NUTOR-241870 format. One record per residue (C-alpha): residue in one letter; x, y, z. Coordinates in steps of 0.2 Angstrom, whole numbers, plus 5000, padded with zeros to 4 digits. Layout:
BEGIN
aXYZ...
# end
This chain:
BEGIN
x497148605014x495348605021x494148735017x493848865031x492548995023x491448965008x490349105001x489049084987x488149214978x488249344992x487349504989x487049655001x486449834997x486249995007x484850115002x484750034985x486550044982x487349874978x488849844989x489049654986x488449574970x488249384969x490049374977x490749194978x492349154987x493349014996x494649025009x495748875014x496648835030x498348925030x497849065018x498549235023x497549345012x497749535009x496049605004x496149764993x494849874988x494450064986x493650164999x491750114999x492149954989x491349855003x492849775012x492049805029x490349745024x491149585017x492049545033x490549585044x489449475033x490649335035x490449355054x488549375053x488749555060x487949615044x486249535038x486349495019x484949485007x485549344997x486849204997x487549085010x489149085020x489948935028x491348945041x492148775046x490748685037x489348775047x488148905041x488749065048x487049115055x486948955065x488848935070x489148825085x490048895101x491448775097x491748855080x491449035087x492849005099x494048975084x493749155077x494749315081x494149485075x494849655074x493549785069x493949955061x492950045075x493150035094x491549995103x492349935119x491649995136x492550155139x492550155158x493349975159x495249965162x496249855150x496549725163x494649715166x494349715148x495449565146x494649475160x492949505153x493449445135x494249285142x492649225149x491949215132x493149085126x493548905130x495348935126x496349085130x498249115131x498749225146x500549205141x500149275123x499149425130x500449465144x501849455131x500949575119x500549695133x502449695138x503049715120x501849845115x501949945131x500149925136x499649995153x498349875159x497749995173x497250125160x495450145155x494850115137x494350305136x496150355140x496950275126x497450355109x496750275093x498450185090x498550115108x496750055107x497149965090x498549875099x497249815113x495949755100x497349655091x497849585107x496149535112x495949455095x497549345097x497149295115x496049145111x497349075098x496149085084x496148965069x495349105059x495849285061x494849425052x495549605053x494749755046x496149895043x497149825058x498649935056x497850095050x498050185067x499750105071x501450205070x502750115059x503650025073x502049955081x501449905063x503049815060x502849725077x501049675073x501549615055x502849505064x501549425075x500449385059x502049305051x502349205067x500549145068x500549095050x502148995051x501848915068x500048865066x498948825051x497948985054x496849075041x497049265041x496049395031x496549575033x495849725023x497149865021x497550005009x499449985013x500049874999x501749855007x500949765022x500249635010x501949605002x502749575019x501349455026x500149385013x500349235002x498749284993x497949444987x496049474984x495349624975x493549684979x492849784965x491049824959x490349704972x491449554968x493149474971x493849524954x495549444957x496149314969x497749224968x499449194975x500449354978x501849304966x500649254953x499749424955x501349524953x501849424938x500149414929x499649594928x501049684918x501349824906x501849774888x502649884876x502649844857x503549914842x502649864826x502149924809x501350094810x499450074810x499549894814x498149834825x498549714839x497249594846x497949594863x497249454875x496749494893x496849674889x496449804903x496949954894x498050014879x498750164871x499450174853x500550304846x501250284829x502150114829x502150104847x500850014858x500850024877x499549914887x499149834903x498549654903x497849544917x498849384911x500349354900x499949244885x501749194880x501249094865x500449244858x501949344861x503049214853x501849224838x502049414837x503949404838x503949284823x503049424813x504449554817x503449634831x504549674846x503949684864x504549724881x503749664898x503749794912x503349734929x502149834940x502149874958x500749804969x499949974971x500050004952x499249834949x497849864961x497450034953x497449954935x496249814941x495049944949x495050084936
# end
């Protein structure tokens, strides 16, 4: 798969508080990435930096092989973006907003937009100011999908949607990912959305992408291990995130399972049990 985004040594600070710290990351065509991070971890800053909405102090970002600060119109037309906040012109009707946005793109699917407006019950005659946060979120998603982008960046896109609308939106993402080799990055705090849609998970913590892998690998690698051993025996546990020892029992969480090490312990009469964790629990363990 070809590379869509390449980030090298990206740094960004607000009032001397480091938000992004020498962050490097690569996204390839076809990746559908769920971006996880605590509130204030810098998810929005990272996405806006990729799009050159935020100015960064250090590092480089390339999109489709071009520097993001000098992106050609051709490549700009390949990007769809859903911001966390609504800054559309309040007195425009939705129909007028669609007409205005369409003028900025070389390619636009009237069929896609009309279909979404019908399925999501969007009244094109209403003004932006008349919409609820959930209705406006649907409009922003619709506008991002209109140009049939090759790269779709979404910042908490489902936060204001009700469960039914969220399910419909996720269905659109799945269809996009299946029908086209589109790359999607969406930040969210709803781990169940990631499990429904993403094929990869990225965790942003302390200014860096601290974990980036296939969703299945992510869920299989970070596990809880329980050991029964001789009382007082110390275990040198590889890939350790945290541990607790009580008598002849040790309970720990690791970021990767070293099977050869476990086999060696078993030959020394140390018994163990692997307990799988849910995606939300894994995220909390990685960002303690």
